[in-house]
C-alpha positions as semicolon CSV with decimal commas, in nm:
position;residue;x (nm);y (nm);z (nm)
1;M;-0,098;-0,812;2,602
2;I;0,021;-0,957;2,269
3;N;-0,314;-0,828;2,107
4;I;-0,198;-0,475;2,201
5;L;0,157;-0,504;2,127
6;L;0,150;-0,663;1,765
7;P;-0,051;-0,376;1,628
8;V;0,169;-0,124;1,789
9;I;0,478;-0,231;1,661
10;A;0,330;-0,313;1,319
11;Y;0,249;0,056;1,307
12;L;0,589;0,155;1,424
13;F;0,730;-0,081;1,150
14;G;0,512;0,070;0,878
15;S;0,603;0,432;0,983
16;I;0,932;0,399;0,850
17;S;0,929;0,561;0,527
18;S;1,107;0,349;0,248
19;A;1,124;0,633;-0,014
20;V;1,273;0,935;0,209
21;I;1,524;0,654;0,372
22;V;1,618;0,549;0,006
23;S;1,624;0,880;-0,126
24;R;1,865;1,014;0,143
25;L;2,086;0,730;0,112
26;M;2,098;0,776;-0,264
27;R;2,132;1,136;-0,218
28;L;1,789;1,213;-0,440
29;P;1,552;1,496;-0,363
30;D;1,312;1,453;-0,089
31;P;1,031;1,270;-0,232
32;R;0,784;1,457;0,026
33;T;0,900;1,789;-0,128
34;S;0,979;1,726;-0,481
35;G;0,798;1,554;-0,791
36;S;0,461;1,468;-0,692
37;N;0,526;1,505;-0,328
38;N;0,434;1,160;-0,246
39;P;0,662;0,939;-0,077
40;G;0,615;0,615;-0,248
41;A;0,801;0,416;-0,542
42;T;0,656;0,607;-0,829
43;N;0,754;0,928;-0,726
44;V;1,114;0,798;-0,642
45;L;1,123;0,702;-1,012
46;R;1,001;1,015;-1,126
47;L;1,279;1,196;-0,940
48;G;1,523;0,998;-1,159
49;S;1,620;0,655;-0,989
50;K;1,470;0,296;-1,111
51;T;1,682;0,145;-0,836
52;G;1,589;0,379;-0,575
53;A;1,208;0,302;-0,679
54;A;1,269;-0,064;-0,672
55;L;1,428;-0,054;-0,323
56;T;1,149;0,149;-0,219
57;L;0,872;-0,067;-0,370
58;V;1,025;-0,365;-0,178
59;G;1,071;-0,198;0,133
60;D;0,699;-0,083;0,107
61;V;0,586;-0,423;0,060
62;A;0,792;-0,575;0,325
63;K;0,606;-0,342;0,568
64;G;0,311;-0,509;0,504
65;I;0,427;-0,867;0,494
66;V;0,680;-0,885;0,800
67;P;0,435;-0,778;1,074
68;V;0,141;-0,984;0,930
69;L;0,402;-1,286;0,916
70;I;0,490;-1,251;1,266
71;A;0,112;-1,227;1,384
72;R;0,071;-1,540;1,168
73;Y;0,367;-1,730;1,327
74;L;0,241;-1,633;1,683
75;A;-0,090;-1,747;1,588
76;V;-0,310;-1,488;1,717
77;G;-0,677;-1,455;1,674
78;D;-0,810;-1,345;1,378
79;W;-0,905;-1,000;1,488
80;T;-0,539;-0,939;1,613
81;L;-0,416;-1,038;1,279
82;A;-0,649;-0,787;1,094
83;A;-0,562;-0,521;1,346
84;T;-0,158;-0,583;1,270
85;G;-0,233;-0,570;0,892
86;L;-0,411;-0,279;0,927
87;A;-0,179;-0,096;1,186
88;A;0,113;-0,165;0,926
89;F;-0,064;0,032;0,662
90;L;-0,175;0,305;0,881
91;G;0,183;0,310;0,979
92;H;0,258;0,391;0,593
93;L;0,000;0,630;0,540
94;Y;0,043;0,830;0,862
95;P;0,389;0,772;0,969
96;V;0,494;0,888;1,338
97;F;0,861;0,939;1,238
98;F;0,789;1,152;0,925
99;G;0,532;1,383;1,061
100;F;0,234;1,181;0,997
101;K;0,290;1,260;0,590
102;G;0,309;0,921;0,438
103;G;0,230;0,772;0,078
104;K;-0,069;0,611;-0,047
105;G;-0,071;0,266;0,066
106;V;-0,102;0,050;-0,223
107;A;0,232;-0,138;-0,191
108;T;0,194;-0,182;0,173
109;A;-0,168;-0,314;0,117
110;L;-0,018;-0,550;-0,118
111;G;0,221;-0,678;0,140
112;V;-0,044;-0,729;0,409
113;L;-0,284;-0,923;0,143
114;L;0,028;-1,105;0,026
115;A;0,090;-1,239;0,379
116;I;-0,243;-1,299;0,485
117;S;-0,357;-1,497;0,150
118;P;-0,129;-1,525;-0,179
119;L;-0,452;-1,689;-0,338
120;V;-0,636;-1,340;-0,261
121;T;-0,358;-1,147;-0,368
122;A;-0,320;-1,338;-0,694
123;G;-0,675;-1,259;-0,767
124;L;-0,630;-0,905;-0,714
125;V;-0,330;-0,895;-0,924
126;L;-0,518;-1,013;-1,203
127;I;-0,794;-0,752;-1,161
128;W;-0,505;-0,488;-1,157
129;L;-0,361;-0,643;-1,483
130;A;-0,687;-0,646;-1,652
131;V;-0,794;-0,283;-1,588
132;A;-0,466;-0,182;-1,673
133;A;-0,456;-0,325;-2,001
134;I;-0,819;-0,215;-2,079
135;F;-0,778;0,159;-1,952
136;H;-0,391;0,214;-1,903
137;Y;-0,444;0,416;-1,581
138;S;-0,240;0,248;-1,302
139;S;-0,441;0,436;-1,016
140;L;-0,771;0,280;-1,163
141;A;-0,638;-0,040;-1,155
142;A;-0,506;0,022;-0,810
143;L;-0,847;0,107;-0,699
144;S;-1,033;-0,143;-0,866
145;A;-0,812;-0,416;-0,690
146;A;-0,886;-0,243;-0,372
147;A;-1,257;-0,215;-0,426
148;G;-1,227;-0,604;-0,501
149;A;-1,015;-0,681;-0,213
150;P;-1,312;-0,725;0,015
151;L;-1,540;-0,952;-0,220
152;M;-1,197;-1,161;-0,302
153;I;-1,161;-1,218;0,099
154;A;-1,488;-1,305;0,144
155;W;-1,519;-1,538;-0,136
156;L;-1,173;-1,700;-0,073
157;D;-1,121;-1,674;0,289
158;G;-1,437;-1,590;0,454
159;R;-1,304;-1,454;0,769
160;M;-1,507;-1,154;0,888
161;S;-1,209;-0,985;1,042
162;L;-1,004;-0,972;0,721
163;V;-1,307;-0,846;0,540
164;V;-1,364;-0,547;0,770
165;M;-0,987;-0,476;0,746
166;A;-1,004;-0,503;0,353
167;I;-1,261;-0,266;0,335
168;V;-1,136;0,004;0,583
169;I;-0,796;-0,021;0,373
170;A;-0,986;0,016;0,040
171;V;-1,166;0,311;0,187
172;L;-0,861;0,460;0,287
173;L;-0,680;0,410;-0,049
174;F;-0,969;0,590;-0,209
175;W;-0,927;0,898;0,024
176;R;-0,556;0,881;-0,044
177;H;-0,624;0,881;-0,422
178;R;-0,875;1,145;-0,425
179;S;-0,669;1,341;-0,633
180;N;-0,612;1,094;-0,873
181;I;-1,004;1,029;-0,889
182;A;-1,025;1,401;-0,973
183;R;-0,793;1,385;-1,279
184;L;-0,934;1,056;-1,373
185;I;-1,306;1,229;-1,395
186;N;-1,127;1,505;-1,611
187;A;-0,944;1,305;-1,830
188;E;-0,609;1,436;-1,682
189;E;-0,457;1,141;-1,528
190;S;-0,135;0,991;-1,681
191;R;-0,152;0,684;-1,854
192;I;0,073;0,396;-1,806
193;G;0,392;0,426;-2,026
194;S;0,313;0,813;-2,072
195;K;0,537;1,087;-1,915
196;S;0,411;1,258;-1,617
197;K;0,292;1,656;-1,671
């Protein structure tokens, strides 16, 4: 029963949109219909609130951390752990409470991986920092870290269930960033530190 209940709860928890809730509480425009129309921390920042963006980021990361830590505390099997992390991530991407229109998932994926393995997460942060420092594109750095996640987990952890989870998360992150990828190809993506067009 717990093998089914945990992923369901994780999905529902992930479906809580930090960006929408924070924006409503701070009387900011709805991030789903303003700015980039993406309910994430970057768009909340774009809409004029550093505090709101920080709160959104913390909330999105927590959506990945909390369910996975609960699963680890209950000492569930590896596949249930992986399903719980993936469900929390899917909740952020396709939230049942907000018309299945969610964010791109980077922060929640980070939370999932952080709760599973701080060592793996540290390696992915290094990848992000290196790519960002060289190319100055946040989206490219995030996608590079996502692509490296399955390999990093295979190397530092080795559990096949978590490798499969990381592959699915990476594929979905690439899908959700397809507009960013198109802009990168066309040299139209905003660089780190530049103003959005």
